[in-house]
N, C-alpha and C positions, 0 to 999 in steps of 0.2 A: 581441587574442590574447596569451597568455603561455605559453611552452613548449608551443606548439601546442594549447593549451586555451583555450576562450572564457572571458572574465572579465567581471564586472559593473563598470561605471563607478561611481565614488563618487556617493552621493546628493547631489542639489542642495540647498543650504541656502537656503530662501526668505527674503526680506526680512520683517522683523516687520510685524505689522498686516495690511494688505490682501494683502500677498504670501503670508503664511501661509494666509490664508483661501482665496485662489485656488489655492494648492498643494493644500490638502485637498479642495477641490471638484474639482480635476482628477483626483485619485485616485478619488474617488467616481464620477465620470463614466466612468472607465476600467473600474471594476468593473461598472457597469451594462451597458456595451458587451460585456464578457466574458460576463456572465450570459446576455444575450440570444443571443449567438453560440453559447455552449456548450450551452445548453438546446436550441436548434434542432438542434444537431449530435447530440444524444442520441436519434436516431431509433430506436436499438435498444431503447429502453424501451417501444416500442409492442407488443412481443411479450414473453412471459415469458423471463427470462434463465436461470432454473433448469432443470436437466435432471433427469428422474426417476432416482433411484438404483436400479439394477438389479443385484443381486449376480451374476447370470449374465453380465453384460456389464461387470463392474467393471474388467477389464484394459483394455478400450477406453476407458472413461470416465476412468480414471486417466492413461492415456497421453495422451489428448486434453487433459487438464488441464495436463500438463507441456509438451506441444508448443505449446499456445496461448501460454503465457508465453514460451517460447523464441522463438517467431515475433515477439512484441512486442519482446523484447530485441534481436533482430537488425535492427530498423529503424534507419536511419542518419540520419533527418531530425529528431532531437531538437533543440529550441531551448532554450538556457539562459534561463529567465525571471527568476530571482532567486537570490541567494546571500547567506546570512546565517550568520556564525560557522562557515564551512566546510561548511555544509549547502547543497547545490545542488538547485534545483527546475527540472526541465525539462518542456516540453510537446511534444506531437506531434499534428499533424493528419493523419489518414490516411483519405481518403474520408469516410464518414459517422461514423467513430470519432474520438474525441479522448481522448488518454491523457496521464498525467503520470508522472514518475519522480523519486525523491529519491536522491541519492548522499551517502554519508558514508564516511569512512575511520577504522578503529579499530585499536587495538593488540592486539586479541584474535585468536588464530589462527582461520583460516577454518573448520576442522572444529568448533572449540568454538562459534563464532558460529552455525554451521549447527545444532548440537544445541540451542542455546538458543532460536533463532527458530523451530525446527520445532514446538515445543510451544505451541499457541495458548492453552492454559490459563494461561500465564505472561505473555501479552502485556499483560494489564491492569496488570502491575507497572510498565510504562513508557508505555503508550499511553492517553491520557485518553479516547479514543473507545471503549475496551473497558470495559464495566461487569462482565460476567460471561462465563465461557466454560466449557461442559461438554462432556466427551468423550462422544459418543453411541455411536460404534462404532469399534473398532480393526479396520479392514478387513484389514490385513496389516502387515508390519514397517514399510512406508514410506507407507501411506495410512490416513487416519483421517477421520471425519466429526464435526464439532463443532456445537454450538448456541451462538451468540454473541449476547449482549444488548449493544447499543451504548448509549452515552450521548447519541447524536444522536436528536432527535425529528423525527417526520414532520410533514407539513402539518396532520395531525389532532391534533398534540400528544402522540402516543404515542411511547414509546421504540421504536426499530427493532430487530428481531432478525433473525438470519440462520442458515441451515443451510448449512455450508460443508464441502466436500471439500478436505482438505489433502493434497497429494502431495509428498513429499520425495525428492530423488534426489542421490546423490553424483556427482562428476565422472566422465564416461566416459573422458576422455583428458586429457593434460597441457594446461593452459591453460583447460580447461572450468570453469564455475562449479559450486558447490553450488546446488541449486535447491529452493525451497519454493513450490509453486504452490497457489493458492486459486481456487475457483469455487463458485457456489451450486448446490445440488442440492435436490431435494424428496424427503422421506421420508414414507410413509403414516403412520408412527408419530408424526410431529411436524408436523402441519399448522399453518397460521397460526391464532393464537388472538386473541380480542378485546383482550387486555391489551397486545399489541404490534402494531406495524405491520411486516409481513414485508418486509424489504429483500432486495436481490439484488446480487451482484457477478458480473460477467461474466468477467473475467480479472484476476488480481492476484497478487502474490507477491514473494519475495526471490530475488536472485541474488547469490552471494558468491564473490569472487575473492581468491586470495592475490596480494599485490603486495610481495614482499620481506619487510620487517619490518612491513608494514601489511596490513590486510585491507579490501578495498573491498566495501561493502554497498550494493546498489541495490534500492529498492522500486519496483515498477511497479504501475499501476492504470489500467484502461480506465474512462473516465468513465461514471457512471450519474447520473441527475438528483439523487439524494440527496447526491452529493458536490460538485455544482457550486459552491454558495455557499461552502463551506469552501475549495476550491482557488482560486477566483477572488479571494477576499479576500486570500489570500497573494500571488497573482500581481500584484494591483493595489497591493500595498504597504501594505494596511490592517491587516495582521496578520503576525506572525512565528511563529504557533503550530506550523507545520510544522518550523521550526528547533528550537524548544524540545522538541518531541516526539522528534525523532531525536537530539538531544543526550541526552535521557533514555534513549533506547535504547542509546546508547554507554555511559552510566554503568551501565545494567543489565548489559550484556555484561561490562564490566570487573569489576563487583562480584560477579558470579556465575561467574567463570572456573572455580572448583573444581567447581561443579555441572555445568559443560559437559563435564567429562571423562566423565560417564556419558551414554550414548546415551539419547535421549528415550524410547525404547520398552523400555529395560532396567528391570525391576522394582526398586523400592526395596529395600535390604538389610533 
């Protein structure tokens, strides 16, 4: 512990030759164990994760989207799995669900960060897992439905696509975060097509807090099978792409501070 915060011990440096080989094999074994454990825990994949979008019930669906993320944020049993270049990766096991979160701190103001991260169409500028994103429906000032094409391929070798409800909310009270919540919905006008493999996200999103001259940005995601391999590769120490992705997010926020003065739903001049 350091300043009441958990910290990662320095990496072990293996001996050359057989020591390095055994070191790499140990990481590989750890990833295999994590994959087995996390795939088994993804029991929620046995039923559809998407909810039908119903305009007559949109207030409830949007509220539920935000409240599900807030409930995930309120969990207290997060475990620090790894930290690279000040990007922290945590995991949480909660009954049949398994989740992860990423923490970074940036020098961009919380409201500006909120405006930039609210617009999913811009996420491809920093997130390598986003190939394309199209706004399908602007439900109201704070809720929108997007079609996302991912760079991740399914077991069938097709790119995955998603239909996502994004719900953004400013703080309700002092100390509360800005919230941008995501979950999969189904639209009759945009059914799955043969070109893509339709993916689903149960609960994910950003929470953004002001911390003096810094802003804390946390990204949360409940596991679905399509994410398991990516996350366990990082937990096992075989990749650091989560760190490079969220360092790219920080650069995106800093470089686009001027754009962030305009609310995401304000028309271009």
